[in-house]
Each structure stands twice: as structure tokens, then as C-alpha cells.
N, CA, C and O of each residue as an XYZ file, in Angstrom:
820
protein
N      -7.436     10.792     17.022
C      -4.922     10.740     17.334
C      -4.221     11.139     17.134
O      -4.093     11.775     16.087
N      -2.849     10.947     18.485
C      -3.178     12.353     17.996
C      -0.741     12.211     16.910
O      -0.011     12.858     17.661
N      -0.244     11.869     16.199
C       0.734     12.008     16.894
C       1.586     13.066     15.027
O       1.096     13.220     13.908
N       2.940     13.506     15.632
C       3.279     14.538     14.900
C       4.226     14.179     13.912
O       4.878     15.054     13.343
N       4.404     12.662     13.582
C       6.013     12.117     13.083
C       4.523     11.798     12.218
O       5.083     11.814     11.122
N       3.307     11.567     11.919
C       2.420     11.708     10.959
C       2.042     12.644     10.271
O       2.243     12.665      9.057
N       1.320     13.755     11.025
C       0.938     14.777     10.341
C       1.112     15.119     11.620
O       1.393     14.366     12.553
N       0.886     16.614     11.649
C       0.906     18.371     12.451
C       0.126     17.837     13.122
O       0.471     17.023     13.977
N      -1.779     18.340     12.779
C      -2.678     18.085     13.262
C      -3.087     16.547     13.687
O      -2.314     15.644     13.367
N      -5.061     16.051     14.858
C      -5.562     14.949     15.179
C      -5.573     15.382     13.722
O      -5.695     16.330     12.946
N      -5.215     13.102     13.948
C      -6.346     12.452     13.241
C      -7.485     12.151     13.843
O      -7.640     11.979     15.052
N      -8.521     12.067     12.759
C      -9.949     10.981     13.508
C      -9.721     10.272     12.026
O      -8.954     10.417     11.074
N     -10.651      9.562     12.327
C     -10.984      7.336     11.956
C     -11.947      8.310     11.604
O     -12.368      9.225     12.311
N     -12.395      7.889      9.902
C     -13.367      7.445      9.376
C     -13.438      5.944      8.289
O     -12.550      5.550      7.533
N     -14.260      5.571      8.438
C     -15.046      3.681      7.873
C     -14.710      3.627      6.135
O     -14.200      3.032      5.186
N     -15.498      4.834      6.663
C     -16.396      4.803      4.936
C     -15.264      5.871      4.405
O     -14.379      6.347      5.117
N     -15.548      6.259      2.485
C     -15.735      7.361      2.067
C     -15.017      6.986      0.706
O     -14.894      7.928     -0.077
N     -14.697      6.191      0.445
C     -14.224      5.862     -1.861
C     -12.960      6.021     -1.662
O     -12.393      6.165     -0.579
N     -12.407      5.991     -2.943
C     -11.925      5.596     -3.106
C     -10.312      7.197     -2.680
O     -10.495      8.362     -3.032
N      -9.141      6.786     -2.015
C      -7.676      7.516     -1.382
C      -6.530      7.275     -2.570
O      -6.405      6.391     -3.418
N      -5.930      8.194     -2.320
C      -4.352      8.138     -2.506
C      -4.267      8.479     -0.394
O      -5.005      8.714      0.563
N      -2.613      8.238     -0.798
C      -2.930      8.268      1.619
C      -1.560      9.219      1.203
O      -0.576      8.982      0.503
N      -2.118     10.726      2.200
C      -0.599     11.611      1.585
C       0.487     11.050      2.719
O       1.416     11.845      2.858
N       0.612      9.577      3.769
C       1.199      9.415      4.277
C       2.658      8.656      3.284
O       3.810      9.083      3.360
N       2.301      7.712      2.579
C       2.938      6.358      2.054
C       2.335      6.876      0.599
O       2.589      6.227     -0.415
N       1.774      7.705      0.560
C       1.087      7.194     -1.318
C       0.508      6.473     -2.300
O       0.149      6.678     -3.460
N       0.513      5.410     -1.395
C      -0.500      3.745     -2.041
C      -1.567      4.699     -2.123
O      -1.868      5.713     -1.493
N      -2.364      3.649     -3.728
C      -3.498      4.073     -2.992
C      -4.490      2.793     -2.196
O      -4.344      1.576     -2.076
N      -5.811      4.029     -1.630
C      -6.775      3.488     -1.141
C      -8.134      3.043     -0.683
O      -8.747      3.817     -1.418
N      -8.890      2.533     -0.175
C     -10.485      2.247     -0.016
C     -11.259      2.591      0.923
O     -11.587      1.688      1.692
N     -11.536      3.297      1.053
C     -12.521      2.906      2.721
C     -12.402      3.838      4.432
O     -12.895      4.917      4.760
N     -11.440      2.749      5.311
C     -11.110      3.128      6.309
C     -10.103      4.080      6.709
O      -9.482      3.308      5.979
N      -9.443      4.810      7.048
C      -8.707      5.654      6.661
C      -8.503      6.981      8.015
O      -9.336      7.265      8.876
N      -7.756      7.315      7.903
C      -7.554      9.098      8.840
C      -7.304      9.997      7.997
O      -6.634      9.834      6.978
N      -8.191     11.738      8.612
C      -8.028     12.793      7.977
C      -7.907     13.518      8.588
O      -8.176     13.040      9.690
N      -7.612     14.652      8.718
C      -7.185     15.589      9.615
C      -8.793     16.495     10.054
O      -9.959     16.611      9.674
N      -7.906     16.942     11.035
C      -8.931     17.833     11.860
C      -9.104     18.955     11.404
O     -10.271     19.346     11.390
N      -8.032     19.881     10.870
C      -7.936     20.951     10.397
C      -7.547     20.640      8.603
O      -8.060     21.473      7.856
N      -6.697     19.523      7.902
C      -6.211     20.026      6.990
C      -6.955     19.503      5.547
O      -7.188     18.298      5.460
N      -7.235     20.171      4.699
C      -8.857     19.986      4.364
C      -7.999     18.500      3.363
O      -6.778     18.381      3.457
N      -8.604     17.766      2.713
C      -8.231     16.591      2.107
C      -7.320     15.505      2.390
O      -7.394     14.452      1.757
N      -6.525     15.681      3.239
C      -5.103     14.695      4.849
C      -6.563     13.842      4.399
O      -7.766     14.014      4.203
N      -5.328     12.647      4.397
C      -6.388     11.063      3.925
C      -4.498     10.835      4.024
O      -3.420     11.280      3.631
N      -5.338      9.511      5.098
C      -3.828      8.112      5.334
C      -4.560      6.943      5.413
O      -5.768      6.804      5.606
N      -3.450      5.883      5.195
C      -4.129      4.424      5.936
C      -4.421      4.394      7.221
O      -5.047      5.415      7.501
N      -4.245      3.620      8.257
C      -5.169      3.607      9.156
C      -3.871      2.247      9.563
O      -3.653      1.860     10.711
N      -3.228      1.771      8.430
C      -1.768      0.848      9.042
C      -1.037      2.273      9.146
O      -1.184      2.761     10.267
N      -0.485      2.856      8.497
C       0.866      4.300      8.632
C       0.461      4.913      9.453
O       1.392      5.594      9.882
N      -1.117      5.262     10.392
C      -0.911      5.966     11.327
C      -1.403      5.209     12.191
O      -2.297      5.450     13.002
N      -0.945      4.484     12.058
C      -0.686      3.584     13.600
C      -0.097      2.565     13.655
O      -0.079      1.864     14.667
N       0.450      2.309     12.666
C       1.748      1.527     12.914
C       3.068      1.960     13.885
O       3.723      2.995     13.770
N       3.270      0.895     14.858
C       4.352      2.234     15.578
C       5.254      2.688     15.411
O       5.867      1.853     14.746
N       6.049      3.751     15.584
C       7.253      4.417     15.472
C       9.230      3.246     15.603
O      10.413      3.455     15.334
N       8.235      1.922     16.268
C       9.634      1.057     16.150
C       9.025     -0.058     15.678
O       8.021      0.410     15.142
N       8.992     -1.087     15.551
C       8.296     -1.874     14.471
C       8.625     -3.257     14.794
O       7.581     -3.739     14.356
N       9.390     -4.444     15.300
C       8.247     -5.464     15.652
C       9.034     -6.283     15.306
O       9.733     -6.014     16.284
N       9.826     -7.372     14.616
C       9.321     -8.159     12.970
C       9.955     -9.743     12.958
O      10.174    -10.417     13.965
N      10.124    -10.036     11.943
C      10.424    -11.882     12.408
C      10.867    -11.634     10.374
O      11.206    -12.643      9.756
N      10.766     -9.806      9.373
C      11.787     -9.825      8.594
C      12.717    -10.218      8.522
O      13.072    -11.221      7.904
N      13.293     -9.538      9.116
C      15.038     -9.803      8.190
C      15.336     -9.963     10.192
O      14.625    -10.106     11.187
N      16.798     -9.828      9.889
C      17.917    -10.891     10.740
C      18.029     -9.496     11.425
O      18.583     -9.610     12.518
N      17.709     -8.324     11.151
C      18.180     -7.322     11.735
C      16.792     -7.283     12.918
O      17.255     -6.823     13.962
N      15.535     -7.552     13.068
C      14.500     -7.890     14.054
C      13.335     -7.071     14.164
O      12.226     -7.268     14.660
N      14.123     -5.627     13.293
C      13.749     -4.207     13.450
C      13.086     -3.336     12.470
O      13.868     -3.171     11.534
N      11.974     -2.703     12.278
C      12.008     -1.424     11.287
C      11.655     -0.763     11.920
O      10.956     -0.976     12.910
N      12.250      0.740     11.307
C      11.770      2.511     12.310
C      10.974      3.130     10.897
O      10.920      3.004      9.674
N      10.354      3.961     12.163
C       9.725      4.443     10.796
C      11.014      5.790     10.792
O      11.875      6.256     11.538
N      10.256      6.057      8.969
C      10.604      7.465      8.266
C       9.260      7.932      8.078
O       8.369      7.331      7.478
N       9.157      9.483      8.851
C       7.898     10.337      7.918
C       8.132     10.594      6.230
O       7.157     11.002      5.600
N       9.734     10.299      5.329
C       9.980      9.759      3.873
C      11.324      9.607      4.076
O      11.879      9.894      5.137
N      12.283      8.838      2.383
C      13.197      8.968      2.479
C      13.550      9.946      1.689
O      12.629     10.492      1.083
N      15.278     10.567      1.408
C      15.554     11.583      0.858
C      16.784     10.947     -0.660
O      17.681     11.556     -1.243
N      16.455     10.055     -0.773
C      16.994      9.742     -1.679
C      16.108      8.713     -2.455
O      15.075      8.345     -1.897
N      16.331      8.350     -3.351
C      14.944      7.496     -4.384
C      15.433      6.003     -4.205
O      16.610      5.845     -4.530
N      14.695      4.742     -3.703
C      14.638      3.728     -3.356
C      13.885      2.909     -3.347
O      12.757      3.375     -3.189
N      13.909      1.308     -3.484
C      12.626      0.964     -3.725
C      12.453     -0.234     -2.450
O      13.255     -0.891     -1.786
N      11.061     -0.131     -2.503
C      10.983     -1.669     -0.941
C      11.168     -2.754     -1.484
O      10.814     -3.115     -2.607
N      12.245     -3.812      0.020
C      12.666     -4.162     -0.427
C      11.320     -5.682     -0.668
O      11.871     -6.751     -0.929
N       9.586     -5.739     -0.575
C       9.073     -6.506     -1.266
C       8.454     -6.120     -2.161
O       9.092     -6.464     -3.156
N       7.304     -5.437     -2.560
C       7.382     -5.364     -3.467
C       7.826     -4.468     -4.935
O       7.042     -4.295     -5.868
N       9.130     -4.002     -4.904
C      10.141     -3.350     -5.592
C       9.733     -2.222     -5.736
O      10.644     -1.617     -6.302
N       8.826     -1.498     -5.549
C       7.926     -0.896     -5.800
C       9.041      0.773     -5.324
O       9.737      0.881     -4.314
N       8.848      1.866     -6.456
C       9.970      3.238     -5.493
C       8.208      3.952     -4.066
O       7.070      4.405     -3.945
N       9.697      3.367     -3.329
C       9.685      4.057     -1.892
C       9.262      5.895     -2.328
O      10.075      6.531     -2.999
N       7.919      6.567     -1.844
C       7.766      8.502     -2.075
C       7.179      9.207     -1.329
O       6.641     10.312     -1.396
N       7.362      8.292     -0.430
C       6.191      8.429      1.224
C       6.840      7.848      2.747
O       8.003      7.512      2.971
N       6.141      7.853      3.309
C       6.539      6.708      4.687
C       7.074      5.724      4.906
O       6.090      4.988      4.840
N       8.048      4.945      5.171
C       9.065      3.993      4.736
C       9.653      3.661      6.505
O       9.645      4.267      7.576
N       9.933      2.868      6.191
C      10.150      1.475      7.214
C      11.394      1.169      6.874
O      11.590      0.831      5.707
N      12.213      1.204      7.561
C      13.506      0.969      7.505
C      14.851      0.009      8.066
O      15.012      0.089      9.283
N      15.542     -0.621      7.546
C      15.671     -1.624      8.995
C      17.136     -0.880     10.409
O      16.691      0.266     10.337
N      18.070     -0.766     11.216
C      18.451     -0.422     11.949
C      20.028      0.118     11.012
O      20.808      1.009     11.345
N      20.074     -0.525     10.144
C      20.517     -0.298      8.968
C      21.022      1.035      7.749
O      21.768      1.964      7.437
N      19.885      0.154      7.456
C      19.568      1.155      6.747
C      19.445      0.765      5.285
O      19.059      1.578      4.446
N      19.840     -0.732      4.927
C      19.800     -1.170      3.857
C      18.384     -2.505      3.424
O      18.109     -3.217      2.458
N      18.050     -2.350      4.238
C      16.126     -2.623      3.313
C      15.408     -1.397      4.160
O      15.611     -0.723      5.170
N      14.145     -1.586      2.777
C      12.980     -0.307      3.131
C      11.685     -1.439      2.908
O      11.621     -2.607      2.523
N      10.969     -0.687      3.249
C       9.831     -1.169      3.123
C       8.446      0.038      3.471
O       8.542      0.932      4.311
N       7.043     -0.251      2.486
C       6.326      0.387      2.829
C       5.529     -0.456      3.845
O       5.482     -1.628      4.217
N       4.810      0.941      4.160
C       3.798      0.023      5.063
C       3.350     -0.781      5.157
O       3.506     -1.681      5.983
N       2.296     -0.623      3.885
C       1.731     -1.878      3.915
C       2.173     -3.423      3.675
O       1.952     -4.634      3.691
N       2.999     -2.289      3.439
C       3.872     -4.203      2.361
C       3.921     -4.716      4.285
O       3.452     -5.738      4.785
N       4.316     -4.104      4.655
C       5.079     -4.857      6.407
C       3.631     -5.695      7.490
O       3.465     -6.629      8.274
N       2.932     -4.659      6.880
C       1.185     -5.504      7.352
C       0.557     -6.340      6.701
O      -0.622     -6.696      6.711
N       1.527     -6.661      6.069
C       1.176     -8.034      4.372
C       0.439     -9.155      5.610
O       0.903     -8.991      6.738
N      -0.412    -10.014      5.505
C      -1.478    -11.660      5.851
C      -0.222    -12.498      5.599
O       0.542    -12.111      4.715
N       0.017    -13.415      6.168
C       0.738    -14.304      5.654
C       0.576    -15.265      4.574
O       1.317    -15.678      3.682
N      -0.880    -15.539      5.007
C      -2.078    -15.793      3.924
C      -3.733    -15.466      3.949
O      -4.649    -15.938      4.622
N      -3.681    -14.433      2.892
C      -5.365    -14.578      2.679
C      -6.015    -15.714      1.265
O      -5.457    -16.579      0.589
N      -7.546    -15.121      1.289
C      -7.692    -15.584      0.083
C      -8.354    -14.612     -0.945
O      -9.480    -14.217     -0.642
N      -7.837    -14.191     -2.067
C      -7.183    -12.574     -3.004
C      -8.815    -13.359     -3.989
O      -8.788    -14.048     -5.009
N      -9.453    -13.122     -3.570
C     -10.620    -12.547     -4.926
C     -10.946    -13.518     -6.710
O     -11.704    -14.399     -7.116
N      -9.770    -12.602     -7.304
C      -9.091    -13.352     -8.324
C      -8.740    -15.122     -8.037
O      -9.605    -15.722     -8.674
N      -7.990    -15.949     -7.464
C      -8.192    -16.752     -7.038
C      -8.951    -17.663     -6.043
O      -8.561    -17.882     -4.896
N      -9.867    -18.076     -6.496
C     -11.262    -18.055     -5.250
C     -10.504    -19.842     -4.907
O      -9.754    -19.914     -3.934
N     -10.676    -20.706     -5.457
C      -9.809    -21.790     -4.756
C      -9.655    -22.005     -3.407
O     -10.319    -22.282     -2.409
N      -8.637    -21.794     -3.719
C      -7.241    -21.861     -2.304
C      -6.500    -20.636     -1.924
O      -5.927    -19.700     -2.482
N      -6.733    -21.007     -0.869
C      -5.779    -19.494      0.238
C      -4.449    -19.093      0.068
O      -3.699    -19.673      0.853
N      -3.898    -18.307     -0.682
C      -2.130    -18.003     -1.322
C      -1.812    -17.599     -0.214
O      -2.437    -17.124      0.735
N      -0.154    -17.968     -0.535
C       0.692    -17.236      1.393
C       1.815    -16.683      0.556
O       2.348    -16.637     -0.553
N       1.826    -16.277      1.869
C       3.521    -14.690      1.117
C       4.179    -15.663      0.818
O       3.992    -16.769      1.325
N       5.413    -15.309     -0.410
C       6.315    -16.097     -0.361
C       7.627    -15.051     -0.019
O       7.440    -13.909     -0.441
N       8.842    -15.262      0.638
C       9.525    -13.803      1.127
C      11.359    -13.938     -0.510
O      12.539    -14.265     -0.628
N      10.609    -13.590     -0.982
C      10.891    -13.955     -2.363
C      12.273    -13.690     -2.635
O      12.447    -12.915     -1.695
N      13.584    -13.749     -3.301
C      14.561    -13.046     -4.309
C      15.021    -12.550     -5.601
O      14.255    -12.812     -6.528
N      15.693    -12.137     -5.791
C      15.644    -12.045     -7.408
C      15.150    -13.029     -8.341
O      14.636    -12.648     -9.393
N      15.236    -14.052     -8.112
C      13.775    -14.063     -9.407
C      13.118    -13.404    -10.215
O      12.781    -12.261     -9.905
N      12.774    -13.937    -11.424
C      11.071    -13.074    -11.690
C      10.362    -13.698    -11.803
O      10.680    -14.875    -11.978
N       9.624    -13.507    -11.792
C       7.813    -14.634    -12.056
C       7.221    -12.876    -12.472
O       7.466    -11.670    -12.433
N       5.947    -14.331    -13.008
C       4.793    -13.070    -13.165
C       4.273    -13.299    -12.933
O       4.408    -14.385    -12.369
N       2.988    -12.752    -12.967
C       1.864    -12.245    -11.680
C       0.344    -12.694    -13.050
O      -0.030    -12.414    -14.189
N       0.006    -13.490    -11.924
C      -1.692    -14.550    -13.294
C      -2.566    -14.048    -13.499
O      -3.442    -14.456    -14.262
N      -2.593    -12.193    -12.376
C      -3.608    -11.020    -12.548
C      -4.011    -10.143    -13.659
O      -4.903     -9.871    -14.463
N      -2.415     -9.762    -13.084
C      -2.015     -8.661    -13.778
C      -0.603     -9.290    -15.314
O      -0.339     -8.190    -15.798
N      -0.223     -9.755    -15.680
C       0.464    -11.010    -16.028
C       1.778     -9.876    -15.964
O       2.480    -10.639    -16.628
N       2.298     -9.209    -15.827
C       3.763     -9.164    -15.344
C       5.254     -9.366    -15.033
O       5.790    -10.196    -14.298
N       5.409     -9.081    -15.254
C       6.278    -10.023    -14.492
C       7.428     -8.538    -13.597
O       7.447     -7.341    -13.883
N       8.345     -9.393    -12.360
C       8.418     -8.951    -11.489
C       9.273     -9.895     -9.905
O       9.270    -11.083     -9.584
N       9.592     -9.268     -9.581
C      10.689     -9.802     -8.360
C      10.466     -9.502     -7.639
O       9.607     -8.627     -7.753
N      10.969     -9.857     -5.962
C      11.027     -9.781     -5.273
C       9.506    -11.025     -4.753
O       8.938    -11.950     -5.334
N       9.353    -10.344     -3.342
C       8.362    -11.949     -2.037
C       7.021    -11.261     -3.628
O       7.076    -10.364     -4.469
N       5.614    -12.774     -3.105
C       5.132    -12.723     -3.916
C       4.628    -13.360     -2.726
O       5.147    -13.571     -1.630
N       2.902    -13.746     -3.451
C       1.802    -14.674     -2.886
C       1.908    -15.269     -3.764
O       2.317    -14.827     -4.838
N       1.322    -17.283     -3.398
C       1.670    -18.576     -4.057
C       0.755    -18.750     -4.673
O       0.307    -17.721     -5.179
N      -0.094    -20.192     -5.010
C      -0.476    -20.758     -3.949
C       0.265    -22.267     -4.286
O       1.240    -22.412     -5.024
N      -0.389    -23.245     -3.620
C       0.676    -24.460     -2.885
C      -0.027    -25.601     -3.516
O       0.498    -26.713     -3.456
N      -1.559    -25.378     -4.323
C      -2.581    -26.765     -4.779
C      -2.522    -25.727     -5.950
O      -3.601    -25.764     -6.542
N      -1.820    -24.980     -6.405
C      -1.520    -25.389     -7.628
C      -0.751    -24.101     -8.289
O      -0.567    -23.126     -7.560
N      -0.141    -24.056    -10.110
C       0.952    -22.829    -10.391
C       0.069    -21.543    -10.479
O      -0.333    -21.253    -11.606
N      -0.352    -20.578     -9.236
C      -0.894    -19.462    -10.029
C      -0.861    -18.489     -8.750
O      -1.579    -18.047     -7.853
N       0.910    -18.436     -9.441
C       1.065    -16.538     -8.339
C       0.097    -14.526     -8.369
O      -0.598    -13.960     -9.212
N       0.537    -14.179     -7.177
C       0.155    -12.963     -7.337
C       1.019    -12.012     -6.777
O       1.407    -12.302     -5.646
N       1.562    -10.618     -7.398
C       2.609    -10.183     -7.326
C       1.594     -9.034     -5.796
O       0.397     -8.903     -5.540
N       2.420     -8.659     -5.384
C       2.066     -7.494     -4.124
C       1.587     -6.153     -3.953
O       1.376     -5.469     -2.951
N       1.399     -5.829     -5.918
C       1.319     -4.337     -6.349
C      -0.218     -4.654     -5.829
O      -0.759     -3.913     -5.008
N      -1.062     -6.150     -6.533
C      -2.055     -6.406     -6.862
C      -2.385     -7.041     -5.724
O      -3.608     -7.084     -5.587
N      -1.546     -7.749     -4.513
C      -2.676     -8.364     -3.130
C      -2.811     -7.067     -2.032
O      -3.722     -7.005     -1.207
N      -1.743     -6.048     -2.173
C      -2.168     -4.291     -1.405
C      -3.840     -3.556     -2.612
O      -4.896     -2.932     -2.501
N      -3.405     -3.898     -3.120
C      -5.090     -3.107     -4.090
C      -6.226     -4.054     -3.590
O      -7.328     -3.719     -3.157
N      -5.625     -5.539     -3.772
C      -6.806     -6.578     -2.926
C      -7.437     -5.810     -2.072
O      -8.429     -5.089     -2.189
N      -6.523     -6.131     -0.932
C      -6.732     -6.159      0.361
C      -7.333     -4.333      0.940
O      -7.379     -4.160      2.158
N      -7.616     -3.498      0.293
C      -7.322     -1.989      0.045
C      -9.011     -2.616     -0.241
O      -9.575     -2.613      0.853
N     -10.110     -3.220     -1.522
C     -10.577     -3.563     -1.774
C     -10.260     -3.066     -3.283
O     -10.763     -3.698     -4.212
N      -9.787     -2.423     -3.433
C      -9.175     -1.568     -5.024
C      -9.943     -2.237     -6.079
O     -10.610     -1.496     -6.803
N      -9.987     -4.048     -6.400
C      -9.544     -4.374     -7.085
C     -11.709     -5.137     -8.016
O     -12.357     -5.344     -9.042
N     -11.694     -5.170     -6.637
C     -13.246     -6.195     -7.596
C     -14.446     -4.850     -6.012
O     -15.072     -5.281     -5.044
N     -14.328     -3.798     -6.316
C     -15.176     -3.469     -5.862
C     -16.268     -2.683     -6.839
O     -16.306     -3.588     -7.673
N     -17.443     -1.412     -7.525
C     -17.624     -1.031     -8.059
C     -17.708     -0.007     -8.361
O     -18.183      0.825     -7.589
N     -17.205      0.375     -9.815
C     -16.886      1.789    -10.295
C     -17.619      3.133     -9.500
O     -18.698      3.019    -10.083
N     -17.788      4.097     -8.767
C     -18.318      5.277     -8.533
C     -19.061      6.059     -8.199
O     -19.871      5.467     -7.485
N     -19.420      7.506     -8.296
C     -18.920      8.480     -8.934
C     -18.883      9.363     -7.339
O     -18.825     10.587     -7.227
N     -18.942      8.233     -6.058
C     -18.288      9.033     -4.587
C     -16.831      8.817     -4.923
O     -15.970      9.612     -4.546
N     -16.525      7.605     -5.723
C     -14.751      7.763     -5.281
C     -13.648      8.187     -6.382
O     -12.628      7.560     -6.670
N     -14.173      9.587     -7.008
C     -13.395     10.933     -7.072
C     -13.121     11.504     -6.649
O     -13.530     12.584     -7.077
N     -12.272     11.622     -5.515
C     -12.158     11.964     -4.156
C     -11.613     12.937     -4.808
O     -11.259     12.943     -5.987
N     -11.486     14.520     -3.326
C     -10.098     15.410     -3.760
C      -8.974     13.902     -2.754
O      -9.012     12.720     -2.412
N      -7.813     15.604     -2.709
C      -6.220     14.892     -3.142
C      -5.578     15.724     -1.903
O      -6.485     16.505     -1.614
N      -4.320     16.014     -0.872
C      -3.889     17.092     -1.083
C      -2.196     16.029      0.255
O      -1.873     14.896      0.611
N      -1.712     17.607      0.436
C      -0.982     16.750      1.091
C      -0.850     17.545      1.970
O       0.241     17.636      2.533
N      -1.920     18.345      2.336
C      -2.635     19.429      3.300
C      -1.583     20.980      3.922
O      -1.262     21.780      4.801
N      -1.507     20.566      2.853
C      -0.644     22.017      2.711
C      -2.232     22.953      1.662
O      -2.910     22.563      0.712
N      -2.245     24.822      2.839
C      -3.412     25.495      1.769
C      -3.077     25.625      0.459
O      -1.932     25.836      0.058
N      -4.135     25.492     -0.283
C      -4.539     25.103     -1.570
C      -3.756     24.105     -1.840
O      -3.129     24.900     -2.540
N      -3.189     23.144     -1.963
C      -2.987     22.359     -1.935
C      -3.302     20.732     -2.407
O      -2.778     19.681     -2.039
N      -4.465     21.033     -3.447
C      -4.960     19.135     -3.115
C      -6.245     19.603     -5.273
O      -6.924     20.459     -5.841
N      -5.550     17.926     -5.445
C      -5.505     18.309     -7.022
C      -7.051     16.765     -6.891
O      -7.393     15.889     -6.097
N      -7.410     17.227     -8.036
C      -8.549     15.516     -8.108
C      -7.424     14.405     -8.101
O      -6.193     14.420     -8.096
N      -8.533     13.314     -8.101
C      -7.478     11.228     -8.146
C      -8.614     11.005     -9.110
O      -9.252      9.954     -9.161
N      -8.855     12.185     -9.962
C     -10.180     10.400    -10.785
C      -8.804     10.287    -11.910
O      -8.979      9.598    -12.915
N      -7.876     10.759    -11.771
C      -6.841     10.089    -11.872
C      -5.943      9.229    -11.570
O      -4.779      9.114    -11.955
N      -6.630      8.567    -10.779
C      -5.315      7.813    -10.117
C      -6.671      6.829    -10.328
O      -6.318      5.951    -11.116
N      -8.389      6.574     -9.857
C      -9.005      5.680    -10.161
C      -9.393      4.525    -11.793
O      -9.616      3.349    -12.082
N      -9.213      6.345    -12.649
C      -9.603      6.274    -14.381
C      -7.673      4.526    -14.103
O      -7.553      3.335    -14.391
N      -6.819      5.534    -13.478
C      -5.853      4.469    -13.899
C      -5.655      2.334    -13.668
O      -5.121      1.314    -14.104
N      -6.449      2.833    -12.790
C      -6.860      1.842    -12.109
C      -7.631      1.064    -12.981
O      -7.536     -0.163    -13.015
N      -8.406      1.729    -13.702
C      -9.832      0.759    -14.110
C      -8.638      0.590    -15.498
O      -8.812     -0.246    -16.384
N      -7.641      1.386    -15.473
C      -7.507      1.051    -16.696
C      -6.317     -0.358    -16.823
O      -5.779     -1.080    -17.663
N      -6.369     -0.179    -15.724
C      -4.694     -1.322    -15.726
C      -5.051     -2.737    -15.715
O      -4.267     -3.571    -16.169
N      -6.551     -3.168    -15.067
C      -7.100     -3.687    -15.369
C      -7.661     -4.519    -16.396
O      -7.972     -5.710    -16.358
N      -7.750     -3.465    -17.547
C      -8.264     -3.411    -18.701
C      -7.803     -3.912    -19.503
O      -8.330     -4.748    -20.237
N      -5.707     -3.142    -19.574
C      -5.699     -3.233    -20.137
C      -3.513     -4.722    -19.704
O      -2.595     -5.378    -20.196
N      -4.284     -4.125    -18.286
C      -3.630     -5.618    -18.052
C      -1.958     -5.040    -17.074
O      -1.016     -5.700    -16.636
N      -2.273     -3.455    -17.064
C      -0.946     -2.771    -15.318
C      -1.616     -3.425    -14.369
O      -2.767     -3.784    -14.122
N      -0.271     -3.484    -13.796
C       0.067     -3.475    -12.133
C      -0.832     -2.274    -11.147
O      -1.637     -2.192    -10.219
N      -0.001     -1.424    -12.144
C      -0.413     -0.133    -11.209
C       0.901      0.377    -10.005
O       0.710      1.330     -9.250
């Protein structure tokens, strides 16, 4: 595929390849991705590469979210409340900004850490809650069980949907990552270790 707003060169789809950090949105991923045909170590989530520049949605009253390659100031995603470090979708008024992965979250999904019931997405407000998986306090959107008191924050949900929470750590999961500039690549072993450490110590990543 080709999209100059996502990357300057042609991108090709790969279905496997271990863990990586998306060169576009800077969030973690596993397996399915797009890579550059010319630049070494450019890896982009399928969602980040394929979402249209204007995304029609029912997330907010303005009805549209527009893609930008980056933000020029520090902004947090209105859904997960984490900082946006790369690709962003924002409302026409620029009052609301989202990670690409957050606007593609399903309304319902089966979480591996809560196998009894499906979880439902709630577009909650400012009230604080605690994630039952990572035990961290958070605000904003969340997944919750309708049949028992189980709540999951979006950071954990995104990791699970990317196949990162309940997959074994393998040698091939340590891969290169860069932003596409010549010579600018770094090991993301730290990213993989951080995920494992977060799960062991209760961090939200």
C-alpha cells in the first residue's frame, strides 16, 4: 500500500514477526504489521496504516476524526488518557484527540484475563477507577463486565488485543525498531522486558 501521510515509501503487509513498537503511533504491537520496502525497521500497525484520513464515527458529537501524522504539543488521548506520541486522530475542533488503536477498539470483546464473561466498552468520564488486571488507578474509558464487578483499562485491553498479554516471550520477540532514518534503529528488548516487568509488578505499561 502507499500513503505519503503514513510513510514516504511503499508499505507491505506481514502477518507474523514477533513484538514491535509501531513507528507511527509509538504503541506496542505483535505479529501483523506493515513494513517499508526501503527503510530498515519501519513497522506500523495495520490499523495505523489502513485507517482513512477522515474517520466517520459515533464516538463524539462532531462525527468525524481527522488523521494527523503527529501533534506539535503534548496531548493525551481522550479515551485511554495516555500521552499521544505519534499518529493521532482529532476532532474538527481539535478538542478531542485519540490514538489510532483507541478508535478501533471493539464495543465488546473476550478478555483472556476474565474468561467468564465478555467485557463491554464504556465511554466514561472523569471518575477514577481501578483496573482489575494491572491494579492501577485510571480515568476515562474502560471495559467492564455487566455480570460481575470486573473493570479493565484501555492500556491493558490494547495489549491483549495486540496479542501481547497472554503470549509466551520468545527470542524472536526481540527485534529492531527505528523511525526510518538511516542508522537510526534501536533494540526494543527494553520494551519487551518492560511488558513482562509490568505484568509481574502490576504496572499498566
